[in-house]
N, C-alpha and C positions, 0 to 999 in steps of 0.2 A: 496290243493288250498289255497292261501294266504287269510289272515283274511281280508284285504282290500276289496277284491271283494265280500266276503261272507257275511259280516255284515255290511257295509256302510248303508245300509237303516235301520238298526235296532237301531243305536245309539241314534238317536233323541227321539223316543218314549219310549225307555225303561230307558234311562239314565245310568250313570256310574255304580251305584250299581247293577243293574240289566242286565248287558251284558250277552246275553244268548250264549256265545261261550267260548271256551277254545283255546287260543293261542297255537300255536305249539312251542316248546322250543328246542334250541340247547345248550348243554353244553361244554364248553371248560375247560378240566382238566387232571390231571392225572387219571387213571382208571384202574380197574382190567385187567390183574392181576398184576399191579404195586402194591407193598405193601407199603402204606403210609397212613396217617390219611387223607389226602385229597382225595385220590382215594376211601377211605370207605365213606368218607361224600357224595361225588359225586354220588356214587352208590345208597347211601341210599335216596339222593334227588331225584334222577331219579326214582327210585321205588315209592317214596311217590308221586311223581307228576303223574306217570303213573296210579297208584291206583286210582287217582282221574280223570281220563280220558284224561289225558294231553298226546299228541304225543310228545314224547322225543327222541332225537338223540344227540349222544355224538361224539365229536371231541377229541380223545385221545391224550395227549402228549406221543409220543413214547419214550420208554425205552429199545427198541430192542428185545422186545418180541410181541407176537401178542395177540391181545383179541378174545376171542370167543363169546363174547356178541353181541348179535343181535342189541343192541342200538348203538354200534360203527359203525359210517358211514365212518370214516377216521381218519387219524393219522397226527399229527403236529410234524415234525422232525425239532428239534431246529437246527438253523444255516443255514437253507435251505430257501432261499427267495421263490423259488416255492411252496415249502410246506405252508409257511407262507400265500401266495396268496390264495392257495387251501383250507386252513382252514377257511379263511374268506369267500370264496365262499360258502362253506358248510353251515357255520353259517347264511350267507344271505338267504338261502333257507327256514328258519324258520321265525317265527314272532317276536321271542324274543331271544337275545342269552345271557346266563348266563355264565360269566367268572370268574373262580376261581382265586383270585390273592395271589401268594406267590412268593417272589423274587427268590426262587432257582429253580422254575419248567421250567421257559422259558429260551430260549436263549439270548445271549448277556449280556452285563454287568448289573447285579442286574436284570436280565429277562426283559430288555428294549424292546426285540423283540415283546413283547404282543401289545405294542403300535402300531407297523406296523399293526397287525391284526386290532386292534381296529379302525385305521384311514380308513380301507377298508371296515368297516361295514356299511350296509345301513338299517340295521334293529335296533330296540331298543335294549339296552344292559343294563344288570344288572351286576355290578361287586361285587363280594363278597370278602371282604377284610379279610383275615385270620390272618395277622400279622400287628400290628401298633407299631413299635418302638418309645422309648422316645427319643432316639439320634440316628437318622439315619444318614448316611452320607450323604453329599450334593446330590450325584447322586442318593442315594435311595429315598430321599425326593423328587427330580424332576420327578423320574419314576412315583412313586405313584400320586403325584399332576397331572401329564398329565394323568394317567389312569383314575383318577376320574373325571377329567374335560372331557374327551371324553365319559365317562359312562352317560346313562340317569338316573341310580339310583345306588346308593351305599348302600350296605348292610354290617353291622357289627353284630356281635353276643353276644356284652355286651356293656353296658353303658360306661365301662371305655375306650374300643375302640373308641366309639364316642366321648368322652370327648378328647381323644389324637388326633383324627383326628382334632377336631375343634381348639385344642391349637397349634398343631406343623405342619399343613399342610393347603394348599389352597384347601378349598372345600365349596361349598355352604351347609350349615346345613340342608337346607330343602330338598336337594337332597340325605341326608342320613337316613336310616331307620335301626332300630333295630330289627332283626328277632333272636329268639334263635336258637342255634345249636339244630338239632334234636335229639331224641332219641328213642330207641324202648323199649316200655313198657313190663314188665313181663307179660306174658299170665298166669301164675298160682301163687299163693302165695307161699312164701318161707316156705319150711317144716321145722319142728322143729330140730335143730342142736343137733347133739350128737357127742361125743368125744372130742378131743382137739380143741379148738376155732381156727379159721383160720384168720390170717391177710392177706389180698389179695392186691398185686400191679400188675396191668396188663397193657399191652400195648406193643408196639415195644420198644425193650430194647436198651439201648445205654448210653454212658456218659451224665450226666446232669438230669438223671431220680432219682437219690438221693436214690438209694436202699441201699447205704452203711449207710445212717443214720438209716434205720429201722433194719439193721443186728446189728449195734452197740446197738440199744435199746433193742435187744433180750436178751443181756447179763443181763440187769437190770430187765428183767421179768422172768428169771428162778426161781424165789422164789414164784411165783403164784401157788397155788394148782393145777390149771388146766393150765399147760404150754401151751401157745399158739404155733401154727406152722405158719410160715411165708412163704407163697406161692408167688412166683414171676412167673407170667404166660405171656408168650409172646415170639414171635421170635425176634432174634436180627434184628434191623433195617438193611434193605439190603444195604443201603449206608455205613454203620459202618461195616458191615460184608465184603464189598468190599474192604474197606481201611485198616481195622484192625484185621479182622477175628473176632474170639470170645473171643478176650482178656479182654474185659469188663466182660463179663460174668464168664470167668475164674478167674478174680480178685476177683470177688464177692464170689465164691465159697471158694477161698484161705482165704479171710477175715473171713468167717463163720468158717472155720476149725481152723484158727489161734485163734479166740476169744472162741471156744469150744462150738459153738452153731450149728455145721453143722447138728446134728440130728433133728434141729427145723428149718432149713431154706431149701427149696427145689425150683428148678427151673423147669418149665414145658414149653419147646418150642414148644409145639403142635399147629398146626393150628386150629383155632375154628371159626366157623360160627357166624354170630352176635347172632342167638338164642343160640348157645352152650355158647358163652360168657355171654349172660343174665343168664343162667342157672348156670354157675360157679359163677357169683356175688352173687347169691342167697345162696350160700353156705358158704359165708363169714360172720364172726362176724363184721369184720370191714375193710373198704376198705381204703388203705392208699395210698396218693399221694405226695411223699416226694420230689416234684421236686427242682432242683437248681434254675430254671428260676424265675427272678423277673419281666419278661416281658410279661408273657404268658397271652393274653387277651381272647384266645379261646382255650378250652380243650374239646374235644369229649369224652376223657376217663372220665373227671369230669362230663360231662352231663349224660353219660350212667350209671355211679356209682350212681348218685342222682336218676335216673329213677328205678335203681334196688331197691330202698327203703331200702338200707343199710346206716347205720352210717358211716361217712367218716372223716378221719384225714387227713390234707393236710397242706403243707407249704403255706405260704401267698403270692402266686402268685395272680396276679390281678382277674383272673376269679374265683378263688376260693373264694376270699374276697368277690366278689360280690354276688356269688350264696349260699355261706354258712353262711353268715351273719344272716339268719333267724332262724338259730339253726339246720339246716340239717347236720351240721359237726363241727368240732374243727379245728381252724386255729392254727398253730404254727408258730414260727418265724424260718427263715432258719437256723440261727446260735445258736439255743437253744435247744441242744440234751436233756436236762432235761425235757423242756416243752413237747418234743415227747413222752418221757417215760411216763410223768404224764398222758397225754391225752389217750394213749393207755391203761395204768392200769387203768384209771377210766372207760372206755368203757368196758374192761374185766371183771371187777368186781361189776358194778352197773347196773343191768339190767334195771333199770328205765331210767337212763340216755340215754342207748343206745336204749331203746324202744323210747323215745320222740324224738331223732335224726332221727330214722327211720320214724317215724310218720311223721315229718317235711320234710323229703325227699320225701315221697309218695305225699305230698300235693302239692309239687312243680312239680312233674313228669308230669301231664296231659298237662300243657302249653308246654311241651317239646316234646310231641309225634310227630313222624313224620307226620301223617295225618293233624295235626293242623299246623305245620311249612309249609308243603307243600301248605296248603291253602292260607299262608300269601304271599308266592311266586307267586301263581296264581293271587291273588288280585293285586300285584304290576305289573305283566305282563299285566293283563286286562287293568289297568290304562294307562300304557305306550302306549299300541297299540292304545287305544282310543285316546289318547293325540296326538299321531302321525297322526291319520287319521283327527282328527279335524283341524290340522294345515295344512294338504296337500291342 
């Protein structure tokens, strides 16, 4: 049943803050079994909403595979006008549509086919903007401008992203909300570590992850009494694998061998569930995020690493600058290998510093927990539905 018929009589006596309903939600996104950060985010958001009683459906962007998830009610085939119309029709069966926005996941130039879906929507829409470029092309700017103009609510996951939207795009600032990227909090405390300390980088592997920086740093850490081990965990990104095979991973293995640190650098491409990833992070002495990007305003890996309560060393990409500034980690310049070595050495040799950083990370974590984040989306959805009904 649509919310309009079920709760119209209740809005006046209860007011916005006490609306006794949960709008139904449709999510448009990549989704399992697609392997990408956006699919992981959407699954976690869907689970978080469902756990709070929301009826969630997903329209999945097709990648040639089929999803076994019961949440998936249809698939968007990029480049198909009929599929675009069908996707919009499925979303219109819900009270609110949540649309994930990345340029590369939709059909058309810079993913502009998503605009056709939004034109056909008759329900309220929330657009989650995952990438905000500082120097977009004119067409990239026009696509995002129109997407945001058609959205009822725009959500970003960092203040940096919000400031970039305000400075470089046409959007009503009152329409933009900042809701943190969600994270799964550990259910058990980290156990006492024994043996060689572990430096951990994790996530889908491909050029731009900056793993080379840490392998170089391992040479300068060989003199430590407890020599660290650097573990790179994660599968090669499917798009990288399709285009280039495993040449990037192989180049990293060759680099470690060339530098004489192959015994201290290991790669683990095993698939891990979110719970298994959380357990893996708990074994690390330091989580390292040595990314090349100076644009990244949203990082799920960063948020999950903070939630794990581990000290972090990261290059100064925007989301890391924003979240680690309170002392939950150490930022290093992208082009300063000596600073990376100093940061790692300090955390590996000074338990007090590492403990303070871990404590700061644990302080941040509760605000990023998926139940809290899902609750924020529910409040936005309730407000949008109430506003739509009030104007009807």
